One Martini backbone bead per residue (centre of mass of N, CA, C, O) as a GRO file, in nm:
protein
  348
    1MET     BB    1  -2.838  -6.774   3.607
    2SER     BB    2  -2.837  -6.966   3.355
    3LYS     BB    3  -2.825  -6.735   3.147
    4ILE     BB    4  -2.549  -6.632   3.221
    5LYS     BB    5  -2.393  -6.894   3.168
    6ASP     BB    6  -2.458  -6.912   2.865
    7LYS     BB    7  -2.320  -6.649   2.780
    8ILE     BB    8  -2.035  -6.727   2.879
    9LYS     BB    9  -2.010  -6.978   2.705
   10ASP     BB   10  -2.021  -6.832   2.430
   11LYS     BB   11  -1.739  -6.673   2.486
   12LEU     BB   12  -1.583  -6.913   2.491
   13PRO     BB   13  -1.353  -7.105   2.388
   14GLY     BB   14  -1.470  -7.361   2.165
   15ASN     BB   15  -1.718  -7.259   2.056
   16SER     BB   16  -1.913  -7.405   1.786
   17GLU     BB   17  -2.099  -7.190   1.754
   18PRO     BB   18  -2.220  -6.983   1.537
   19GLU     BB   19  -2.178  -6.657   1.433
   20HIS     BB   20  -2.377  -6.389   1.388
   21LYS     BB   21  -2.354  -6.187   1.082
   22THR     BB   22  -2.342  -5.926   0.907
   23GLU     BB   23  -2.277  -5.798   0.597
   24LYS     BB   24  -2.104  -5.560   0.696
   25GLU     BB   25  -1.907  -5.724   0.871
   26LYS     BB   26  -1.798  -5.898   0.641
   27LEU     BB   27  -1.687  -5.664   0.466
   28ASP     BB   28  -1.489  -5.555   0.680
   29GLU     BB   29  -1.318  -5.811   0.705
   30ARG     BB   30  -1.235  -5.831   0.408
   31ARG     BB   31  -1.098  -5.557   0.388
   32GLU     BB   32  -0.884  -5.608   0.611
   33GLU     BB   33  -0.753  -5.851   0.478
   34ILE     BB   34  -0.656  -5.708   0.221
   35LEU     BB   35  -0.491  -5.478   0.361
   36SER     BB   36  -0.291  -5.667   0.517
   37LYS     BB   37  -0.167  -5.785   0.250
   38GLY     BB   38  -0.075  -5.506   0.129
   39ARG     BB   39   0.130  -5.425   0.355
   40LYS     BB   40   0.354  -5.632   0.273
   41PHE     BB   41   0.420  -5.450  -0.002
   42LYS     BB   42   0.442  -5.150   0.075
   43TYR     BB   43   0.707  -5.119   0.253
   44PRO     BB   44   0.915  -5.239   0.055
   45MET     BB   45   0.861  -5.025  -0.171
   46GLN     BB   46   0.940  -4.778  -0.007
   47PHE     BB   47   1.230  -4.869   0.038
   48ALA     BB   48   1.309  -4.885  -0.264
   49LYS     BB   49   1.252  -4.587  -0.334
   50HIS     BB   50   1.455  -4.467  -0.138
   51ARG     BB   51   1.705  -4.597  -0.269
   52LEU     BB   52   1.663  -4.472  -0.550
   53VAL     BB   53   1.691  -4.175  -0.468
   54ILE     BB   54   1.977  -4.196  -0.352
   55ALA     BB   55   2.114  -4.308  -0.609
   56THR     BB   56   2.040  -4.066  -0.793
   57VAL     BB   57   2.184  -3.844  -0.632
   58ILE     BB   58   2.468  -3.964  -0.642
   59ILE     BB   59   2.495  -3.974  -0.953
   60ALA     BB   60   2.450  -3.671  -0.999
   61LEU     BB   61   2.694  -3.575  -0.829
   62VAL     BB   62   2.912  -3.726  -0.989
   63VAL     BB   63   2.851  -3.595  -1.264
   64LEU     BB   64   2.889  -3.302  -1.170
   65ILE     BB   65   3.184  -3.331  -1.077
   66LEU     BB   66   3.304  -3.437  -1.343
   67THR     BB   67   3.214  -3.196  -1.513
   68GLY     BB   68   3.367  -2.983  -1.352
   69ILE     BB   69   3.651  -3.103  -1.399
   70LEU     BB   70   3.646  -3.099  -1.710
   71GLY     BB   71   3.590  -2.797  -1.735
   72TRP     BB   72   3.839  -2.697  -1.586
   73LEU     BB   73   4.050  -2.829  -1.769
   74SER     BB   74   3.951  -2.691  -2.036
   75LEU     BB   75   3.993  -2.394  -1.935
   76TYR     BB   76   4.282  -2.398  -1.744
   77LYS     BB   77   4.464  -2.605  -1.917
   78THR     BB   78   4.386  -2.658  -2.230
   79GLN     BB   79   4.225  -2.418  -2.349
   80ASN     BB   80   3.954  -2.429  -2.482
   81THR     BB   81   3.805  -2.269  -2.804
   82GLY     BB   82   3.549  -2.387  -2.870
   83ASP     BB   83   3.214  -2.372  -2.923
   84VAL     BB   84   3.098  -2.523  -2.678
   85LEU     BB   85   3.260  -2.376  -2.450
   86TYR     BB   86   3.178  -2.093  -2.532
   87ARG     BB   87   2.872  -2.128  -2.482
   88ILE     BB   88   2.897  -2.193  -2.185
   89THR     BB   89   3.033  -1.917  -2.096
   90THR     BB   90   2.772  -1.748  -2.175
   91ILE     BB   91   2.603  -1.883  -1.938
   92LEU     BB   92   2.855  -1.920  -1.760
   93PRO     BB   93   3.024  -1.689  -1.536
   94VAL     BB   94   3.326  -1.750  -1.582
   95PRO     BB   95   3.650  -1.692  -1.490
   96VAL     BB   96   3.993  -1.573  -1.601
   97ALA     BB   97   3.995  -1.318  -1.405
   98LYS     BB   98   4.120  -1.039  -1.187
   99VAL     BB   99   4.027  -0.684  -1.144
  100ASP     BB  100   4.018  -0.524  -0.874
  101GLY     BB  101   3.772  -0.745  -0.796
  102GLU     BB  102   3.701  -0.805  -1.099
  103ASP     BB  103   3.555  -1.010  -1.313
  104VAL     BB  104   3.666  -1.194  -1.590
  105ARG     BB  105   3.523  -1.299  -1.865
  106TYR     BB  106   3.561  -1.575  -2.056
  107SER     BB  107   3.384  -1.492  -2.298
  108ASP     BB  108   3.542  -1.233  -2.368
  109TYR     BB  109   3.809  -1.362  -2.427
  110LEU     BB  110   3.709  -1.556  -2.652
  111MET     BB  111   3.584  -1.348  -2.839
  112ILE     BB  112   3.847  -1.191  -2.899
  113TYR     BB  113   4.020  -1.426  -2.997
  114ARG     BB  114   3.836  -1.539  -3.229
  115SER     BB  115   3.824  -1.264  -3.390
  116SER     BB  116   4.144  -1.260  -3.436
  117ILE     BB  117   4.223  -1.554  -3.552
  118THR     BB  118   4.043  -1.594  -3.802
  119PRO     BB  119   4.182  -1.401  -4.019
  120VAL     BB  120   4.461  -1.530  -3.991
  121GLU     BB  121   4.386  -1.819  -4.084
  122GLN     BB  122   4.275  -1.732  -4.361
  123GLN     BB  123   4.542  -1.596  -4.473
  124ASN     BB  124   4.730  -1.872  -4.379
  125GLY     BB  125   4.592  -2.147  -4.386
  126ALA     BB  126   4.623  -2.225  -4.074
  127LEU     BB  127   4.913  -2.270  -4.052
  128SER     BB  128   5.095  -2.540  -4.130
  129VAL     BB  129   5.290  -2.466  -3.907
  130GLU     BB  130   5.264  -2.563  -3.589
  131ASP     BB  131   5.458  -2.375  -3.430
  132ASN     BB  132   5.342  -2.111  -3.542
  133LEU     BB  133   5.052  -2.154  -3.451
  134ASP     BB  134   5.101  -2.172  -3.146
  135SER     BB  135   5.244  -1.900  -3.113
  136LEU     BB  136   5.016  -1.723  -3.228
  137LYS     BB  137   4.793  -1.810  -3.034
  138ASN     BB  138   4.932  -1.715  -2.777
  139TYR     BB  139   4.949  -1.421  -2.857
  140TYR     BB  140   4.633  -1.375  -2.889
  141LYS     BB  141   4.565  -1.459  -2.604
  142ARG     BB  142   4.717  -1.237  -2.460
  143VAL     BB  143   4.572  -1.000  -2.594
  144ALA     BB  144   4.281  -1.083  -2.511
  145LEU     BB  145   4.324  -1.074  -2.206
  146THR     BB  146   4.412  -0.779  -2.184
  147SER     BB  147   4.153  -0.660  -2.306
  148ALA     BB  148   3.953  -0.784  -2.100
  149GLU     BB  149   4.081  -0.632  -1.861
  150ASP     BB  150   4.032  -0.346  -1.959
  151TYR     BB  151   3.722  -0.365  -1.978
  152THR     BB  152   3.674  -0.443  -1.680
  153TYR     BB  153   3.793  -0.184  -1.559
  154ALA     BB  154   3.590   0.002  -1.698
  155ILE     BB  155   3.339  -0.114  -1.561
  156LYS     BB  156   3.422  -0.040  -1.276
  157LEU     BB  157   3.442   0.270  -1.322
  158ALA     BB  158   3.152   0.309  -1.425
  159LYS     BB  159   3.017   0.240  -1.157
  160GLN     BB  160   3.158   0.468  -0.992
  161LEU     BB  161   3.064   0.710  -1.207
  162GLY     BB  162   2.777   0.652  -1.346
  163ILE     BB  163   2.812   0.498  -1.614
  164GLU     BB  164   2.602   0.451  -1.910
  165VAL     BB  165   2.533   0.194  -2.148
  166THR     BB  166   2.303   0.177  -2.380
  167ASP     BB  167   2.111   0.032  -2.620
  168GLU     BB  168   2.102   0.281  -2.802
  169MET     BB  169   2.413   0.310  -2.832
  170VAL     BB  170   2.457   0.034  -2.961
  171ASP     BB  171   2.264   0.067  -3.202
  172LYS     BB  172   2.416   0.306  -3.330
  173ALA     BB  173   2.690   0.165  -3.366
  174PHE     BB  174   2.586  -0.061  -3.544
  175ASP     BB  175   2.480   0.120  -3.775
  176ASP     BB  176   2.746   0.265  -3.834
  177HIS     BB  177   2.899   0.004  -3.916
  178ARG     BB  178   2.700  -0.083  -4.140
  179LYS     BB  179   2.753   0.222  -4.293
  180ILE     BB  180   3.030   0.214  -4.367
  181GLY     BB  181   3.128   0.406  -4.644
  182GLY     BB  182   2.814   0.467  -4.735
  183THR     BB  183   2.698   0.172  -4.692
  184ASP     BB  184   2.373   0.026  -4.694
  185ARG     BB  185   2.352  -0.238  -4.532
  186SER     BB  186   2.228  -0.515  -4.452
  187GLN     BB  187   2.199  -0.705  -4.180
  188GLU     BB  188   2.259  -0.977  -4.317
  189SER     BB  189   2.525  -0.894  -4.463
  190PHE     BB  190   2.676  -0.799  -4.211
  191LEU     BB  191   2.662  -1.068  -4.052
  192LYS     BB  192   2.819  -1.229  -4.264
  193ILE     BB  193   3.082  -1.077  -4.239
  194LEU     BB  194   3.127  -1.143  -3.941
  195LYS     BB  195   3.126  -1.453  -3.971
  196ASP     BB  196   3.343  -1.492  -4.200
  197ASN     BB  197   3.580  -1.295  -4.060
  198PHE     BB  198   3.511  -1.327  -3.713
  199ASN     BB  199   3.317  -1.528  -3.578
  200MET     BB  200   3.038  -1.347  -3.552
  201GLY     BB  201   2.762  -1.240  -3.400
  202GLU     BB  202   2.541  -1.017  -3.291
  203SER     BB  203   2.574  -1.043  -2.983
  204GLU     BB  204   2.883  -1.020  -2.990
  205TYR     BB  205   2.911  -0.747  -3.128
  206ARG     BB  206   2.749  -0.593  -2.913
  207ARG     BB  207   2.943  -0.657  -2.685
  208MET     BB  208   3.190  -0.518  -2.813
  209LEU     BB  209   3.059  -0.236  -2.825
  210TYR     BB  210   3.005  -0.206  -2.527
  211LEU     BB  211   3.297  -0.221  -2.427
  212SER     BB  212   3.403   0.016  -2.596
  213LEU     BB  213   3.208   0.233  -2.484
  214VAL     BB  214   3.291   0.217  -2.189
  215LYS     BB  215   3.588   0.295  -2.229
  216THR     BB  216   3.537   0.567  -2.370
  217GLU     BB  217   3.364   0.706  -2.148
  218VAL     BB  218   3.571   0.684  -1.926
  219SER     BB  219   3.806   0.829  -2.064
  220ARG     BB  220   3.661   1.098  -2.098
  221LYS     BB  221   3.592   1.152  -1.798
  222ILE     BB  222   3.900   1.128  -1.671
  223ASP     BB  223   4.029   1.304  -1.928
  224THR     BB  224   4.075   1.634  -1.896
  225GLU     BB  225   4.337   1.693  -2.052
  226ALA     BB  226   4.246   1.598  -2.334
  227THR     BB  227   4.009   1.797  -2.359
  228LYS     BB  228   4.174   2.055  -2.335
  229LYS     BB  229   4.363   2.004  -2.582
  230ALA     BB  230   4.143   1.978  -2.797
  231GLU     BB  231   4.023   2.262  -2.765
  232GLU     BB  232   4.288   2.413  -2.825
  233ALA     BB  233   4.347   2.298  -3.105
  234LEU     BB  234   4.083   2.384  -3.241
  235SER     BB  235   4.119   2.690  -3.197
  236LYS     BB  236   4.381   2.719  -3.367
  237VAL     BB  237   4.284   2.604  -3.645
  238LYS     BB  238   4.040   2.798  -3.673
  239ALA     BB  239   4.254   3.051  -3.666
  240GLY     BB  240   4.484   2.918  -3.892
  241GLY     BB  241   4.641   2.692  -3.803
  242GLU     BB  242   4.868   2.458  -3.851
  243PHE     BB  243   4.856   2.137  -3.790
  244ARG     BB  244   5.155   2.068  -3.741
  245LYS     BB  245   5.225   2.307  -3.548
  246VAL     BB  246   5.012   2.254  -3.334
  247ALA     BB  247   5.108   1.970  -3.258
  248GLU     BB  248   5.396   2.054  -3.171
  249GLU     BB  249   5.317   2.266  -2.956
  250LEU     BB  250   5.125   2.033  -2.792
  251SER     BB  251   5.230   1.742  -2.820
  252LEU     BB  252   5.099   1.602  -3.073
  253GLY     BB  253   4.952   1.423  -3.309
  254TYR     BB  254   5.045   1.363  -3.660
  255GLU     BB  255   4.854   1.323  -3.980
  256GLU     BB  256   4.900   1.209  -4.328
  257THR     BB  257   4.823   1.067  -4.629
  258GLY     BB  258   4.924   1.216  -4.918
  259GLU     BB  259   4.665   1.068  -5.029
  260LEU     BB  260   4.436   0.874  -5.161
  261VAL     BB  261   4.190   0.706  -4.967
  262ASP     BB  262   3.991   0.485  -4.852
  263ILE     BB  263   3.697   0.497  -4.661
  264LEU     BB  264   3.777   0.197  -4.538
  265ASN     BB  265   3.983   0.291  -4.369
  266ILE     BB  266   4.169   0.208  -4.081
  267ASP     BB  267   4.125   0.525  -3.866
  268GLY     BB  268   3.886   0.580  -3.650
  269GLY     BB  269   3.688   0.749  -3.875
  270ARG     BB  270   3.824   0.969  -4.063
  271SER     BB  271   3.742   0.900  -4.354
  272ASP     BB  272   3.437   0.908  -4.313
  273LEU     BB  273   3.428   1.199  -4.220
  274ALA     BB  274   3.573   1.339  -4.461
  275TYR     BB  275   3.365   1.256  -4.688
  276ASN     BB  276   3.145   1.471  -4.544
  277MET     BB  277   3.332   1.689  -4.654
  278THR     BB  278   3.497   1.979  -4.751
  279PRO     BB  279   3.743   2.129  -4.884
  280GLY     BB  280   3.902   2.277  -4.591
  281GLU     BB  281   3.752   2.143  -4.378
  282ILE     BB  282   3.681   2.145  -4.023
  283SER     BB  283   3.641   1.964  -3.766
  284GLY     BB  284   3.567   1.848  -3.489
  285ILE     BB  285   3.557   1.651  -3.212
  286LEU     BB  286   3.678   1.324  -3.240
  287VAL     BB  287   3.605   1.008  -3.156
  288SER     BB  288   3.753   0.734  -3.163
  289GLY     BB  289   3.661   0.423  -3.269
  290ASN     BB  290   3.868   0.283  -3.038
  291GLY     BB  291   3.894   0.489  -2.782
  292ASP     BB  292   4.207   0.648  -2.770
  293GLY     BB  293   4.075   0.935  -2.864
  294TYR     BB  294   4.123   1.228  -3.042
  295TYR     BB  295   4.006   1.415  -3.338
  296ILE     BB  296   4.132   1.633  -3.603
  297VAL     BB  297   3.997   1.727  -3.922
  298LYS     BB  298   4.126   1.781  -4.267
  299LEU     BB  299   4.025   1.837  -4.582
  300VAL     BB  300   4.183   1.821  -4.899
  301ASP     BB  301   4.060   1.567  -5.063
  302LYS     BB  302   3.824   1.419  -5.316
  303ALA     BB  303   3.733   1.092  -5.477
  304ASP     BB  304   3.478   0.927  -5.480
  305SER     BB  305   3.600   0.680  -5.237
  306LYS     BB  306   3.815   0.915  -5.161
  307VAL     BB  307   4.077   1.049  -4.935
  308ASN     BB  308   4.239   1.359  -4.818
  309TYR     BB  309   4.417   1.408  -4.504
  310VAL     BB  310   4.442   1.575  -4.190
  311SER     BB  311   4.569   1.522  -3.843
  312ILE     BB  312   4.486   1.527  -3.493
  313GLN     BB  313   4.611   1.369  -3.193
  314ILE     BB  314   4.439   1.294  -2.873
  315PRO     BB  315   4.527   1.112  -2.621
  316PHE     BB  316   4.451   0.877  -2.392
  317THR     BB  317   4.602   0.831  -2.045
  318GLU     BB  318   4.455   0.782  -1.773
  319PHE     BB  319   4.360   0.494  -1.795
  320ASN     BB  320   4.643   0.362  -1.834
  321ASN     BB  321   4.764   0.466  -1.572
  322ARG     BB  322   4.572   0.318  -1.381
  323LEU     BB  323   4.619   0.032  -1.490
  324ASN     BB  324   4.925   0.022  -1.438
  325ASN     BB  325   4.896   0.039  -1.133
  326VAL     BB  326   4.744  -0.225  -1.099
  327ARG     BB  327   4.970  -0.403  -1.210
  328GLU     BB  328   5.207  -0.308  -1.021
  329GLU     BB  329   5.017  -0.399  -0.756
  330ASN     BB  330   4.892  -0.684  -0.813
  331ARG     BB  331   4.555  -0.657  -0.905
  332ILE     BB  332   4.607  -0.910  -1.098
  333GLU     BB  333   4.435  -1.222  -1.166
  334GLU     BB  334   4.534  -1.520  -1.328
  335TYR     BB  335   4.404  -1.853  -1.454
  336ILE     BB  336   4.605  -1.840  -1.695
  337GLU     BB  337   4.862  -1.977  -1.914
  338PHE     BB  338   5.161  -1.927  -2.110
  339PRO     BB  339   5.437  -2.072  -2.243
  340GLU     BB  340   5.612  -1.815  -2.286
  341GLU     BB  341   5.586  -1.713  -1.993
  342ASP     BB  342   5.708  -1.958  -1.853
  343ALA     BB  343   5.987  -1.938  -1.991
  344ALA     BB  344   6.056  -1.653  -1.886
  345GLU     BB  345   6.048  -1.728  -1.581
  346GLU     BB  346   6.275  -1.948  -1.591
  347GLN     BB  347   6.504  -1.751  -1.685
  348GLN     BB  348   6.473  -1.568  -1.421
   0.00000   0.00000   0.00000
């Protein structure tokens, strides 16, 4: 009984006799002591990191929103056409308009505008009179937007008709343009011409060729009347009919140079075609270089790098008829406005 009492006494508080512990127990106690002190700093640091993450997310969202607002103002209000914003639109597919449910890419609009205004500014020394410059810029912006809408509608029809413009077709068109006039320019020299005269790089020019080819292929596909007239006109001139009379009979366009013109003449590819023919030879049906119709060409004479020819033009009309219906039915929504148009609306 006394032994039991002694053991109970040892367990009671206030017992001053030292407790015998092993080295392992002492190490465990020391470790726990250190860990308990560390916990005092661990949880406050976790709380600080949590607040830091929240603050970082909020700042990022604010910056993103401000950037979006500034970008929106630059695109749709001030209509900035500079290099930086243009490059951004080539990465981010922001729209400038909508045609029959299809978005018009802002980058396409800027590409067409910049390539059009560059040679004008070069020829006129950037137009020193500010009013004339602003008016001219607005005019070319309007033309560029209309062209971008036309191409976008062509892309929409191409999807519906299953028409595909391949990379090989674009490559061939690029090489044809590089060699226009019979001059086999290097790609480097050709790209320099594009950059110096139209402010365009290779990717931009290929995009322009793609858009043009899509519109041409769609126009050919849907305009069966133009194809029929072209075949009829070719049959008549091959049978000996005079170009002018055949054109008048079928209510088609007729044109003659009347003299020798340079093969670099901008005429939809007729001069370049004629240069590879012999005098008196009649071509087949040529699709215009700008995709607005067919040509039939007869070479009259040539000398050095010049040609004299007559031609019949068979225009494509179906594409424009369909697009005009889209415009008349208000199925085109534009996100930018031009001062001259605003003034015209106020007068009405």
